[in-house]
All heavy atoms as TSV, in Angstrom:
chain	resi	resn	atom	element	x	y	z
A	1	MET	N	N	147.638	171.976	63.940
A	1	MET	CA	C	146.220	171.848	63.679
A	1	MET	C	C	145.546	171.257	64.914
A	1	MET	O	O	145.988	170.246	65.447
A	1	MET	CB	C	146.004	170.956	62.451
A	1	MET	CG	C	144.547	170.822	62.115
A	1	MET	SD	S	144.192	170.422	60.390
A	1	MET	CE	C	144.714	168.770	60.217
A	2	GLU	N	N	144.475	171.879	65.382
A	2	GLU	CA	C	143.785	171.459	66.593
A	2	GLU	C	C	142.797	170.339	66.269
A	2	GLU	O	O	142.045	170.414	65.310
A	2	GLU	CB	C	143.039	172.661	67.183
A	2	GLU	CG	C	142.475	172.398	68.550
A	2	GLU	CD	C	141.883	173.664	69.158
A	2	GLU	OE1	O	142.481	174.727	68.988
A	2	GLU	OE2	O	140.819	173.561	69.767
A	3	GLN	N	N	142.818	169.282	67.107
A	3	GLN	CA	C	141.906	168.176	66.903
A	3	GLN	C	C	140.625	168.394	67.706
A	3	GLN	O	O	140.643	168.964	68.789
A	3	GLN	CB	C	142.536	166.864	67.357
A	3	GLN	CG	C	143.642	166.382	66.461
A	3	GLN	CD	C	144.163	165.035	66.919
A	3	GLN	OE1	O	144.074	164.684	68.087
A	3	GLN	NE2	N	144.715	164.285	65.996
A	4	LYS	N	N	139.512	167.907	67.152
A	4	LYS	CA	C	138.238	167.966	67.846
A	4	LYS	C	C	138.285	166.989	69.022
A	4	LYS	O	O	138.772	165.871	68.892
A	4	LYS	CB	C	137.121	167.567	66.874
A	4	LYS	CG	C	135.757	167.464	67.496
A	4	LYS	CD	C	134.762	166.942	66.457
A	4	LYS	CE	C	133.526	166.432	67.117
A	4	LYS	NZ	N	133.645	165.084	67.650
A	5	GLU	N	N	137.786	167.433	70.164
A	5	GLU	CA	C	137.742	166.573	71.350
A	5	GLU	C	C	136.801	165.397	71.085
A	5	GLU	O	O	135.695	165.580	70.582
A	5	GLU	CB	C	137.262	167.386	72.552
A	5	GLU	CG	C	137.206	166.622	73.839
A	5	GLU	CD	C	138.575	166.227	74.375
A	5	GLU	OE1	O	139.562	166.906	74.038
A	5	GLU	OE2	O	138.653	165.249	75.132
A	6	GLN	N	N	137.256	164.197	71.408
A	6	GLN	CA	C	136.437	163.005	71.206
A	6	GLN	C	C	135.365	162.918	72.281
A	6	GLN	O	O	135.598	163.256	73.438
A	6	GLN	CB	C	137.304	161.758	71.267
A	6	GLN	CG	C	138.316	161.666	70.155
A	6	GLN	CD	C	139.327	160.569	70.422
A	6	GLN	OE1	O	139.749	160.363	71.545
A	6	GLN	NE2	N	139.720	159.878	69.366
A	7	SER	N	N	134.211	162.423	71.890
A	7	SER	CA	C	133.121	162.235	72.836
A	7	SER	C	C	133.379	160.991	73.687
A	7	SER	O	O	134.246	160.162	73.386
A	7	SER	CB	C	131.789	162.081	72.094
A	7	SER	OG	O	131.742	160.820	71.425
A	8	PHE	N	N	132.599	160.862	74.737
A	8	PHE	CA	C	132.651	159.699	75.610
A	8	PHE	C	C	132.480	158.422	74.790
A	8	PHE	O	O	133.250	157.465	74.920
A	8	PHE	CB	C	131.551	159.832	76.677
A	8	PHE	CG	C	131.431	158.650	77.582
A	8	PHE	CD1	C	132.316	158.482	78.630
A	8	PHE	CD2	C	130.428	157.715	77.404
A	8	PHE	CE1	C	132.212	157.393	79.485
A	8	PHE	CE2	C	130.306	156.627	78.245
A	8	PHE	CZ	C	131.200	156.475	79.293
A	9	GLU	N	N	131.474	158.437	73.919
A	9	GLU	CA	C	131.169	157.259	73.106
A	9	GLU	C	C	132.303	156.931	72.136
A	9	GLU	O	O	132.628	155.765	71.922
A	9	GLU	CB	C	129.861	157.470	72.331
A	9	GLU	CG	C	128.629	157.534	73.199
A	9	GLU	CD	C	128.387	158.904	73.836
A	9	GLU	OE1	O	129.159	159.859	73.588
A	9	GLU	OE2	O	127.412	159.013	74.600
A	10	GLU	N	N	132.921	157.969	71.560
A	10	GLU	CA	C	134.042	157.747	70.652
A	10	GLU	C	C	135.229	157.144	71.396
A	10	GLU	O	O	135.910	156.248	70.873
A	10	GLU	CB	C	134.448	159.059	69.983
A	10	GLU	CG	C	133.423	159.572	68.977
A	10	GLU	CD	C	133.696	160.988	68.515
A	10	GLU	OE1	O	134.233	161.798	69.294
A	10	GLU	OE2	O	133.362	161.288	67.363
A	11	LYS	N	N	135.478	157.620	72.594
A	11	LYS	CA	C	136.584	157.088	73.391
A	11	LYS	C	C	136.347	155.616	73.733
A	11	LYS	O	O	137.268	154.795	73.643
A	11	LYS	CB	C	136.776	157.903	74.666
A	11	LYS	CG	C	137.358	159.293	74.401
A	11	LYS	CD	C	137.546	160.064	75.680
A	11	LYS	CE	C	137.946	161.488	75.448
A	11	LYS	NZ	N	139.215	161.689	74.780
A	12	LEU	N	N	135.113	155.270	74.100
A	12	LEU	CA	C	134.813	153.872	74.414
A	12	LEU	C	C	134.929	152.983	73.182
A	12	LEU	O	O	135.439	151.858	73.267
A	12	LEU	CB	C	133.410	153.749	75.011
A	12	LEU	CG	C	133.238	154.265	76.433
A	12	LEU	CD1	C	131.822	153.978	76.920
A	12	LEU	CD2	C	134.255	153.667	77.384
A	13	ALA	N	N	134.489	153.489	72.036
A	13	ALA	CA	C	134.585	152.712	70.798
A	13	ALA	C	C	136.050	152.470	70.430
A	13	ALA	O	O	136.415	151.355	70.026
A	13	ALA	CB	C	133.846	153.432	69.672
A	14	LEU	N	N	136.889	153.480	70.573
A	14	LEU	CA	C	138.315	153.312	70.286
A	14	LEU	C	C	138.961	152.342	71.270
A	14	LEU	O	O	139.793	151.510	70.884
A	14	LEU	CB	C	139.031	154.659	70.342
A	14	LEU	CG	C	138.823	155.561	69.130
A	14	LEU	CD1	C	139.404	156.948	69.401
A	14	LEU	CD2	C	139.474	154.956	67.902
A	15	ALA	N	N	138.582	152.434	72.543
A	15	ALA	CA	C	139.118	151.510	73.550
A	15	ALA	C	C	138.701	150.074	73.220
A	15	ALA	O	O	139.495	149.140	73.368
A	15	ALA	CB	C	138.649	151.910	74.946
A	16	ASP	N	N	137.478	149.898	72.738
A	16	ASP	CA	C	136.996	148.572	72.355
A	16	ASP	C	C	137.786	148.033	71.166
A	16	ASP	O	O	138.162	146.856	71.130
A	16	ASP	CB	C	135.504	148.635	72.029
A	16	ASP	CG	C	134.904	147.272	71.826
A	16	ASP	OD1	O	135.115	146.385	72.683
A	16	ASP	OD2	O	134.212	147.072	70.800
A	17	LYS	N	N	138.076	148.901	70.202
A	17	LYS	CA	C	138.881	148.490	69.049
A	17	LYS	C	C	140.281	148.086	69.501
A	17	LYS	O	O	140.831	147.088	69.025
A	17	LYS	CB	C	138.964	149.620	68.021
A	17	LYS	CG	C	139.744	149.242	66.784
A	17	LYS	CD	C	139.944	150.408	65.858
A	17	LYS	CE	C	140.764	150.056	64.638
A	17	LYS	NZ	N	141.945	149.265	64.834
A	18	ILE	N	N	140.844	148.845	70.415
A	18	ILE	CA	C	142.178	148.523	70.933
A	18	ILE	C	C	142.153	147.166	71.623
A	18	ILE	O	O	143.054	146.346	71.445
A	18	ILE	CB	C	142.682	149.633	71.873
A	18	ILE	CG1	C	143.042	150.872	71.045
A	18	ILE	CG2	C	143.866	149.169	72.712
A	18	ILE	CD1	C	143.351	152.099	71.862
A	19	LEU	N	N	141.110	146.905	72.400
A	19	LEU	CA	C	140.984	145.608	73.074
A	19	LEU	C	C	140.931	144.473	72.056
A	19	LEU	O	O	141.597	143.444	72.225
A	19	LEU	CB	C	139.748	145.598	73.967
A	19	LEU	CG	C	139.488	144.319	74.741
A	19	LEU	CD1	C	140.658	143.992	75.659
A	19	LEU	CD2	C	138.199	144.432	75.520
A	20	ASN	N	N	140.159	144.678	70.988
A	20	ASN	CA	C	140.096	143.661	69.935
A	20	ASN	C	C	141.465	143.451	69.292
A	20	ASN	O	O	141.857	142.311	69.021
A	20	ASN	CB	C	139.064	144.048	68.871
A	20	ASN	CG	C	137.642	143.898	69.363
A	20	ASN	OD1	O	137.351	143.076	70.224
A	20	ASN	ND2	N	136.747	144.696	68.826
A	21	ASP	N	N	142.182	144.542	69.050
A	21	ASP	CA	C	143.523	144.438	68.470
A	21	ASP	C	C	144.478	143.695	69.402
A	21	ASP	O	O	145.315	142.914	68.959
A	21	ASP	CB	C	144.088	145.824	68.143
A	21	ASP	CG	C	143.381	146.494	66.969
A	21	ASP	OD1	O	142.644	145.804	66.230
A	21	ASP	OD2	O	143.566	147.716	66.796
A	22	LEU	N	N	144.354	143.953	70.704
A	22	LEU	CA	C	145.220	143.282	71.678
A	22	LEU	C	C	144.972	141.775	71.723
A	22	LEU	O	O	145.870	141.003	72.056
A	22	LEU	CB	C	145.016	143.875	73.075
A	22	LEU	CG	C	145.727	145.184	73.355
A	22	LEU	CD1	C	145.230	145.792	74.661
A	22	LEU	CD2	C	147.227	144.985	73.398
A	23	ASN	N	N	143.760	141.362	71.418
A	23	ASN	CA	C	143.411	139.947	71.469
A	23	ASN	C	C	143.837	139.169	70.230
A	23	ASN	O	O	143.690	137.951	70.193
A	23	ASN	CB	C	141.911	139.779	71.699
A	23	ASN	CG	C	141.526	140.079	73.124
A	23	ASN	OD1	O	142.239	139.729	74.056
A	23	ASN	ND2	N	140.407	140.749	73.314
A	24	LYS	N	N	144.377	139.860	69.240
A	24	LYS	CA	C	144.848	139.176	68.036
A	24	LYS	C	C	146.154	138.442	68.339
A	24	LYS	O	O	146.973	138.905	69.119
A	24	LYS	CB	C	145.052	140.177	66.906
A	24	LYS	CG	C	143.757	140.784	66.419
A	24	LYS	CD	C	143.998	141.788	65.314
A	24	LYS	CE	C	142.680	142.409	64.862
A	24	LYS	NZ	N	142.897	143.486	63.891
A	25	ASP	N	N	146.321	137.309	67.697
A	25	ASP	CA	C	147.504	136.479	67.934
A	25	ASP	C	C	148.794	137.074	67.392
A	25	ASP	O	O	149.879	136.758	67.885
A	25	ASP	CB	C	147.306	135.087	67.319
A	25	ASP	CG	C	146.256	134.280	68.058
A	25	ASP	OD1	O	146.039	134.544	69.266
A	25	ASP	OD2	O	145.653	133.388	67.425
A	26	ASP	N	N	148.698	137.932	66.378
A	26	ASP	CA	C	149.905	138.405	65.704
A	26	ASP	C	C	150.397	139.762	66.197
A	26	ASP	O	O	151.202	140.406	65.532
A	26	ASP	CB	C	149.673	138.450	64.193
A	26	ASP	CG	C	148.559	139.407	63.796
A	26	ASP	OD1	O	147.777	139.813	64.666
A	26	ASP	OD2	O	148.472	139.745	62.602
A	27	VAL	N	N	149.955	140.206	67.371
A	27	VAL	CA	C	150.370	141.503	67.905
A	27	VAL	C	C	151.713	141.336	68.621
A	27	VAL	O	O	151.863	140.478	69.487
A	27	VAL	CB	C	149.314	142.070	68.890
A	27	VAL	CG1	C	149.765	143.390	69.463
A	27	VAL	CG2	C	147.978	142.224	68.205
A	28	SER	N	N	152.666	142.165	68.235
A	28	SER	CA	C	153.986	142.095	68.867
A	28	SER	C	C	153.920	142.646	70.297
A	28	SER	O	O	152.986	143.378	70.653
A	28	SER	CB	C	154.999	142.909	68.057
A	28	SER	OG	O	154.715	144.288	68.162
A	29	LEU	N	N	154.903	142.290	71.076
A	29	LEU	CA	C	154.965	142.779	72.452
A	29	LEU	C	C	155.036	144.301	72.472
A	29	LEU	O	O	154.324	144.960	73.238
A	29	LEU	CB	C	156.169	142.177	73.174
A	29	LEU	CG	C	156.382	142.648	74.610
A	29	LEU	CD1	C	155.168	142.328	75.467
A	29	LEU	CD2	C	157.634	142.025	75.187
A	30	GLU	N	N	155.886	144.855	71.616
A	30	GLU	CA	C	156.032	146.315	71.565
A	30	GLU	C	C	154.712	146.996	71.211
A	30	GLU	O	O	154.306	147.973	71.845
A	30	GLU	CB	C	157.099	146.686	70.536
A	30	GLU	CG	C	157.384	148.181	70.466
A	30	GLU	CD	C	158.480	148.502	69.462
A	30	GLU	OE1	O	159.355	147.657	69.208
A	30	GLU	OE2	O	158.438	149.620	68.929
A	31	ASN	N	N	154.013	146.465	70.225
A	31	ASN	CA	C	152.731	147.029	69.832
A	31	ASN	C	C	151.686	146.823	70.922
A	31	ASN	O	O	150.833	147.696	71.156
A	31	ASN	CB	C	152.263	146.434	68.502
A	31	ASN	CG	C	151.206	147.272	67.838
A	31	ASN	OD1	O	151.125	148.479	68.048
A	31	ASN	ND2	N	150.379	146.642	67.029
A	32	SER	N	N	151.735	145.690	71.606
A	32	SER	CA	C	150.805	145.426	72.709
A	32	SER	C	C	150.957	146.468	73.816
A	32	SER	O	O	149.963	146.942	74.370
A	32	SER	CB	C	151.043	144.036	73.307
A	32	SER	OG	O	150.696	143.038	72.405
A	33	ILE	N	N	152.184	146.825	74.106
A	33	ILE	CA	C	152.446	147.837	75.143
A	33	ILE	C	C	151.876	149.181	74.720
A	33	ILE	O	O	151.208	149.867	75.502
A	33	ILE	CB	C	153.946	147.913	75.453
A	33	ILE	CG1	C	154.400	146.628	76.134
A	33	ILE	CG2	C	154.263	149.126	76.324
A	33	ILE	CD1	C	155.907	146.470	76.245
A	34	LYS	N	N	152.119	149.555	73.457
A	34	LYS	CA	C	151.589	150.832	72.948
A	34	LYS	C	C	150.068	150.844	72.978
A	34	LYS	O	O	149.441	151.825	73.396
A	34	LYS	CB	C	152.089	151.087	71.526
A	34	LYS	CG	C	153.544	151.464	71.443
A	34	LYS	CD	C	153.966	151.671	69.996
A	34	LYS	CE	C	155.453	151.928	69.896
A	34	LYS	NZ	N	155.890	152.062	68.507
A	35	LEU	N	N	149.464	149.751	72.528
A	35	LEU	CA	C	148.001	149.665	72.523
A	35	LEU	C	C	147.442	149.742	73.944
A	35	LEU	O	O	146.431	150.400	74.195
A	35	LEU	CB	C	147.538	148.378	71.837
A	35	LEU	CG	C	147.709	148.325	70.324
A	35	LEU	CD1	C	147.472	146.905	69.807
A	35	LEU	CD2	C	146.782	149.316	69.641
A	36	HIS	N	N	148.098	149.049	74.869
A	36	HIS	CA	C	147.664	149.078	76.261
A	36	HIS	C	C	147.696	150.494	76.816
A	36	HIS	O	O	146.752	150.944	77.474
A	36	HIS	CB	C	148.546	148.156	77.104
A	36	HIS	CG	C	148.188	148.147	78.549
A	36	HIS	ND1	N	148.770	148.994	79.455
A	36	HIS	CD2	C	147.276	147.424	79.233
A	36	HIS	CE1	C	148.244	148.789	80.648
A	36	HIS	NE2	N	147.338	147.845	80.539
A	37	GLU	N	N	148.773	151.213	76.536
A	37	GLU	CA	C	148.891	152.600	77.016
A	37	GLU	C	C	147.815	153.488	76.408
A	37	GLU	O	O	147.208	154.307	77.112
A	37	GLU	CB	C	150.277	153.147	76.685
A	37	GLU	CG	C	151.380	152.529	77.510
A	37	GLU	CD	C	152.782	152.900	77.049
A	37	GLU	OE1	O	152.923	153.563	75.999
A	37	GLU	OE2	O	153.739	152.519	77.745
A	38	GLN	N	N	147.559	153.325	75.105
A	38	GLN	CA	C	146.512	154.112	74.443
A	38	GLN	C	C	145.142	153.801	75.044
A	38	GLN	O	O	144.344	154.699	75.302
A	38	GLN	CB	C	146.483	153.824	72.943
A	38	GLN	CG	C	147.665	154.358	72.189
A	38	GLN	CD	C	147.674	153.886	70.739
A	38	GLN	OE1	O	146.962	152.956	70.360
A	38	GLN	NE2	N	148.494	154.523	69.927
A	39	GLY	N	N	144.869	152.523	75.238
A	39	GLY	CA	C	143.580	152.111	75.796
A	39	GLY	C	C	143.379	152.642	77.205
A	39	GLY	O	O	142.302	153.117	77.556
A	40	LYS	N	N	144.417	152.558	78.005
A	40	LYS	CA	C	144.340	153.051	79.385
A	40	LYS	C	C	144.074	154.555	79.401
A	40	LYS	O	O	143.239	155.041	80.174
A	40	LYS	CB	C	145.636	152.719	80.121
A	40	LYS	CG	C	145.600	153.025	81.593
A	40	LYS	CD	C	146.859	152.529	82.268
A	40	LYS	CE	C	146.837	152.893	83.736
A	40	LYS	NZ	N	148.021	152.430	84.435
A	41	LYS	N	N	144.759	155.289	78.521
A	41	LYS	CA	C	144.563	156.742	78.426
A	41	LYS	C	C	143.125	157.061	78.015
A	41	LYS	O	O	142.471	157.928	78.613
A	41	LYS	CB	C	145.551	157.340	77.425
A	41	LYS	CG	C	145.446	158.837	77.288
A	41	LYS	CD	C	146.497	159.374	76.326
A	41	LYS	CE	C	146.415	160.875	76.260
A	41	LYS	NZ	N	146.053	161.377	74.971
A	42	LEU	N	N	142.616	156.353	77.015
A	42	LEU	CA	C	141.241	156.585	76.562
A	42	LEU	C	C	140.230	156.308	77.665
A	42	LEU	O	O	139.280	157.074	77.862
A	42	LEU	CB	C	140.928	155.699	75.350
A	42	LEU	CG	C	141.515	156.141	74.025
A	42	LEU	CD1	C	141.391	155.025	72.991
A	42	LEU	CD2	C	140.820	157.406	73.524
A	43	LEU	N	N	140.422	155.211	78.385
A	43	LEU	CA	C	139.489	154.871	79.454
A	43	LEU	C	C	139.553	155.876	80.603
A	43	LEU	O	O	138.522	156.218	81.193
A	43	LEU	CB	C	139.746	153.446	79.959
A	43	LEU	CG	C	139.379	152.351	78.960
A	43	LEU	CD1	C	139.777	150.990	79.517
A	43	LEU	CD2	C	137.905	152.382	78.605
A	44	ASN	N	N	140.741	156.376	80.912
A	44	ASN	CA	C	140.862	157.413	81.937
A	44	ASN	C	C	140.154	158.691	81.510
A	44	ASN	O	O	139.469	159.333	82.319
A	44	ASN	CB	C	142.328	157.695	82.263
A	44	ASN	CG	C	142.960	156.615	83.094
A	44	ASN	OD1	O	142.283	155.867	83.794
A	44	ASN	ND2	N	144.265	156.504	83.016
A	45	GLU	N	N	140.296	159.057	80.237
A	45	GLU	CA	C	139.622	160.247	79.726
A	45	GLU	C	C	138.102	160.050	79.738
A	45	GLU	O	O	137.353	160.970	80.086
A	45	GLU	CB	C	140.108	160.568	78.309
A	45	GLU	CG	C	141.538	161.047	78.266
A	45	GLU	CD	C	142.103	161.123	76.854
A	45	GLU	OE1	O	141.412	160.728	75.884
A	45	GLU	OE2	O	143.262	161.584	76.717
A	46	ALA	N	N	137.650	158.859	79.365
A	46	ALA	CA	C	136.210	158.567	79.380
A	46	ALA	C	C	135.678	158.615	80.813
A	46	ALA	O	O	134.587	159.140	81.062
A	46	ALA	CB	C	135.944	157.194	78.758
A	47	ARG	N	N	136.438	158.089	81.762
A	47	ARG	CA	C	136.029	158.120	83.170
A	47	ARG	C	C	135.907	159.567	83.658
A	47	ARG	O	O	134.969	159.917	84.380
A	47	ARG	CB	C	137.033	157.354	84.037
A	47	ARG	CG	C	136.641	157.325	85.520
A	47	ARG	CD	C	137.631	156.550	86.381
A	47	ARG	NE	N	137.727	155.166	85.943
A	47	ARG	CZ	C	138.845	154.588	85.483
A	47	ARG	NH1	N	139.961	155.279	85.398
A	47	ARG	NH2	N	138.862	153.339	85.125
A	48	GLU	N	N	136.828	160.420	83.230
A	48	GLU	CA	C	136.787	161.830	83.620
A	48	GLU	C	C	135.535	162.518	83.050
A	48	GLU	O	O	134.881	163.288	83.753
A	48	GLU	CB	C	138.045	162.541	83.131
A	48	GLU	CG	C	138.142	163.970	83.609
A	48	GLU	CD	C	139.440	164.639	83.188
A	48	GLU	OE1	O	140.470	163.954	83.104
A	48	GLU	OE2	O	139.405	165.853	82.946
A	49	ILE	N	N	135.204	162.216	81.798
A	49	ILE	CA	C	133.987	162.770	81.203
A	49	ILE	C	C	132.771	162.319	82.000
A	49	ILE	O	O	131.875	163.116	82.302
A	49	ILE	CB	C	133.864	162.330	79.725
A	49	ILE	CG1	C	134.937	163.013	78.889
A	49	ILE	CG2	C	132.474	162.662	79.179
A	49	ILE	CD1	C	135.049	162.482	77.466
A	50	LEU	N	N	132.745	161.055	82.361
A	50	LEU	CA	C	131.627	160.502	83.122
A	50	LEU	C	C	131.513	161.157	84.499
A	50	LEU	O	O	130.420	161.517	84.942
A	50	LEU	CB	C	131.789	158.984	83.254
A	50	LEU	CG	C	130.617	158.203	83.807
A	50	LEU	CD1	C	129.370	158.423	82.984
A	50	LEU	CD2	C	130.971	156.731	83.865
A	51	GLU	N	N	132.640	161.334	85.163
A	51	GLU	CA	C	132.629	161.978	86.484
A	51	GLU	C	C	132.147	163.425	86.379
A	51	GLU	O	O	131.380	163.882	87.241
A	51	GLU	CB	C	134.025	161.925	87.111
A	51	GLU	CG	C	134.453	160.544	87.563
A	51	GLU	CD	C	133.552	159.959	88.636
A	51	GLU	OE1	O	133.109	160.697	89.537
A	51	GLU	OE2	O	133.275	158.749	88.562
A	52	ASN	N	N	132.561	164.143	85.346
A	52	ASN	CA	C	132.101	165.517	85.152
A	52	ASN	C	C	130.599	165.563	84.880
A	52	ASN	O	O	129.903	166.464	85.358
A	52	ASN	CB	C	132.869	166.193	84.017
A	52	ASN	CG	C	134.293	166.512	84.396
A	52	ASN	OD1	O	134.628	166.661	85.566
A	52	ASN	ND2	N	135.150	166.594	83.407
A	53	ALA	N	N	130.100	164.591	84.138
A	53	ALA	CA	C	128.664	164.523	83.861
A	53	ALA	C	C	127.892	164.253	85.150
A	53	ALA	O	O	126.855	164.871	85.399
A	53	ALA	CB	C	128.376	163.443	82.821
A	54	LYS	N	N	128.420	163.342	85.975
A	54	LYS	CA	C	127.757	163.052	87.252
A	54	LYS	C	C	127.720	164.288	88.135
A	54	LYS	O	O	126.706	164.576	88.777
A	54	LYS	CB	C	128.477	161.914	87.978
A	54	LYS	CG	C	128.172	160.551	87.417
A	54	LYS	CD	C	128.987	159.426	88.013
A	54	LYS	CE	C	129.253	159.461	89.470
A	54	LYS	NZ	N	129.987	158.293	89.971
A	55	LEU	N	N	128.815	165.052	88.155
A	55	LEU	CA	C	128.875	166.268	88.949
A	55	LEU	C	C	127.865	167.288	88.446
A	55	LEU	O	O	127.170	167.923	89.235
A	55	LEU	CB	C	130.292	166.850	88.920
A	55	LEU	CG	C	130.529	168.118	89.720
A	55	LEU	CD1	C	130.227	167.890	91.200
A	55	LEU	CD2	C	131.968	168.583	89.548
A	56	SER	N	N	127.757	167.435	87.129
A	56	SER	CA	C	126.797	168.375	86.543
A	56	SER	C	C	125.368	167.984	86.899
A	56	SER	O	O	124.542	168.837	87.236
A	56	SER	CB	C	126.950	168.429	85.027
A	56	SER	OG	O	128.183	168.962	84.664
A	57	ILE	N	N	125.078	166.708	86.827
A	57	ILE	CA	C	123.721	166.226	87.158
A	57	ILE	C	C	123.437	166.476	88.642
A	57	ILE	O	O	122.348	166.918	88.998
A	57	ILE	CB	C	123.566	164.738	86.804
A	57	ILE	CG1	C	123.594	164.575	85.285
A	57	ILE	CG2	C	122.309	164.137	87.405
A	57	ILE	CD1	C	123.719	163.149	84.806
A	58	LYS	N	N	124.408	166.214	89.499
A	58	LYS	CA	C	124.222	166.425	90.925
A	58	LYS	C	C	123.959	167.907	91.214
A	58	LYS	O	O	123.098	168.250	92.005
A	58	LYS	CB	C	125.434	165.937	91.716
A	58	LYS	CG	C	125.289	166.133	93.214
A	58	LYS	CD	C	126.319	165.368	93.949
A	58	LYS	CE	C	126.320	165.590	95.440
A	58	LYS	NZ	N	125.107	165.942	96.080
A	59	GLN	N	N	124.701	168.803	90.549
A	59	GLN	CA	C	124.511	170.224	90.766
A	59	GLN	C	C	123.113	170.657	90.338
A	59	GLN	O	O	122.473	171.463	91.011
A	59	GLN	CB	C	125.565	171.028	89.993
A	59	GLN	CG	C	126.943	170.921	90.597
A	59	GLN	CD	C	128.015	171.583	89.732
A	59	GLN	OE1	O	127.799	171.880	88.571
A	59	GLN	NE2	N	129.181	171.786	90.323
A	60	VAL	N	N	122.621	170.127	89.224
A	60	VAL	CA	C	121.278	170.456	88.760
A	60	VAL	C	C	120.234	169.932	89.750
A	60	VAL	O	O	119.282	170.615	90.083
A	60	VAL	CB	C	121.026	169.893	87.341
A	60	VAL	CG1	C	119.562	169.990	86.965
A	60	VAL	CG2	C	121.900	170.625	86.321
A	61	ASP	N	N	120.440	168.729	90.249
A	61	ASP	CA	C	119.505	168.144	91.206
A	61	ASP	C	C	119.483	168.924	92.513
A	61	ASP	O	O	118.457	169.018	93.175
A	61	ASP	CB	C	119.875	166.684	91.503
A	61	ASP	CG	C	119.490	165.739	90.391
A	61	ASP	OD1	O	118.716	166.149	89.493
A	61	ASP	OD2	O	119.975	164.595	90.392
A	62	ASP	N	N	120.620	169.491	92.902
A	62	ASP	CA	C	120.705	170.236	94.156
A	62	ASP	C	C	120.070	171.614	94.057
A	62	ASP	O	O	119.792	172.242	95.087
A	62	ASP	CB	C	122.171	170.382	94.590
A	62	ASP	CG	C	122.773	169.060	95.057
A	62	ASP	OD1	O	122.004	168.105	95.308
A	62	ASP	OD2	O	124.008	168.981	95.166
A	63	GLU	N	N	119.843	172.105	92.845
A	63	GLU	CA	C	119.274	173.447	92.691
A	63	GLU	C	C	117.806	173.492	92.901
A	63	GLU	O	O	117.005	172.742	92.846
A	63	GLU	CB	C	119.611	173.999	91.291
A	63	GLU	CG	C	121.072	174.302	91.156
A	63	GLU	CD	C	121.430	174.827	89.774
A	63	GLU	OE1	O	120.581	174.868	88.870
A	63	GLU	OE2	O	122.592	175.197	89.597
């Protein structure tokens, strides 16, 4: 089953939730590592969306 691509805002919201989860006292080391990897992936994907948007805006401005 194909998942709908998350928006920039959805990725940031999920990354924020992960950060909140990481700051909890009862998070195990193993879970902290998994959360960190998920958060890093989400932020990289959000950065890519942002860079593509900047490129699109620049192309429109150059026309």
